[in-house]
C-alpha positions as CSV (number, residue, x, y, z in Angstrom):
1,M,-4.8,-61.6,97.3
2,A,-2.7,-64.2,99.1
3,L,-5.1,-66.9,97.7
4,I,-4.6,-65.7,94.2
5,K,-0.8,-65.6,94.6
6,K,-0.8,-69.1,96.0
7,G,-3.0,-70.4,93.1
8,V,-0.7,-68.8,90.5
9,K,2.4,-70.5,92.1
10,K,0.7,-73.9,91.7
11,H,-1.0,-73.1,88.4
12,P,1.0,-70.5,86.4
13,N,-1.6,-70.4,83.6
14,L,-4.2,-69.1,86.1
15,I,-2.8,-65.6,85.6
16,E,-3.9,-65.8,82.0
17,I,-7.4,-67.0,82.9
18,V,-8.2,-64.2,85.3
19,P,-8.4,-61.4,82.7
20,E,-10.6,-63.7,80.5
21,L,-13.0,-64.2,83.4
22,A,-13.1,-60.5,84.2
23,D,-13.8,-59.6,80.5
24,A,-16.6,-62.2,80.3
25,D,-18.6,-60.6,83.1
26,P,-18.4,-57.0,84.3
27,A,-19.5,-58.0,87.8
28,Y,-15.9,-59.4,88.3
29,R,-14.5,-55.9,87.6
30,K,-16.4,-54.0,90.3
31,I,-14.8,-52.7,93.4
32,F,-16.5,-51.7,96.6
33,I,-14.7,-49.0,98.6
34,H,-15.5,-48.0,102.1
35,G,-14.1,-45.8,104.8
36,L,-13.6,-42.8,102.5
37,S,-13.6,-39.2,103.6
38,W,-16.9,-37.3,103.5
39,D,-15.4,-34.8,101.0
40,T,-14.4,-37.5,98.5
41,T,-15.7,-36.9,95.0
42,V,-16.1,-39.0,91.8
43,E,-13.2,-36.9,90.4
44,T,-11.0,-37.7,93.4
45,L,-11.7,-41.4,93.1
46,T,-11.1,-41.4,89.3
47,S,-7.8,-39.6,89.6
48,V,-6.5,-41.9,92.4
49,F,-7.6,-45.2,90.9
50,G,-7.2,-44.2,87.2
51,K,-3.4,-44.7,87.5
52,Y,-4.0,-48.5,87.9
53,G,-6.1,-48.9,84.8
54,E,-9.1,-47.7,82.8
55,I,-12.2,-46.7,84.8
56,K,-15.3,-47.4,82.8
57,D,-17.7,-46.1,85.4
58,C,-17.6,-44.6,88.9
59,K,-20.7,-44.3,91.0
60,A,-20.5,-42.4,94.3
61,I,-23.5,-42.8,96.5
62,T,-24.7,-39.5,98.1
63,D,-27.0,-38.9,101.0
64,R,-30.5,-37.9,99.8
65,V,-30.9,-35.1,102.3
66,S,-27.5,-33.5,102.4
67,S,-26.2,-34.6,99.0
68,K,-22.9,-35.4,100.6
69,F,-20.9,-38.4,99.6
70,E,-21.6,-41.4,101.7
71,A,-18.2,-42.6,102.9
72,N,-19.2,-46.2,103.3
73,R,-20.7,-46.8,99.9
74,C,-18.9,-46.4,96.5
75,F,-18.9,-48.7,93.6
76,Y,-16.4,-48.8,90.7
């Protein structure tokens, strides 16, 4: 984040380019989240992160045996 802030200070038009790049390739809009509680659900993640913008998809990885949420792997 500090790198982006520094870049925007030097090049103010950079802030306009970032959304264009994110819109061009969905890979730039994905977030990996780790260290979550075992009782976290897709609904919990959506409600927490939804206030920052639209969530197009939320995939919570679950353990094959227990079907519990794997706290170290979640992709948005």
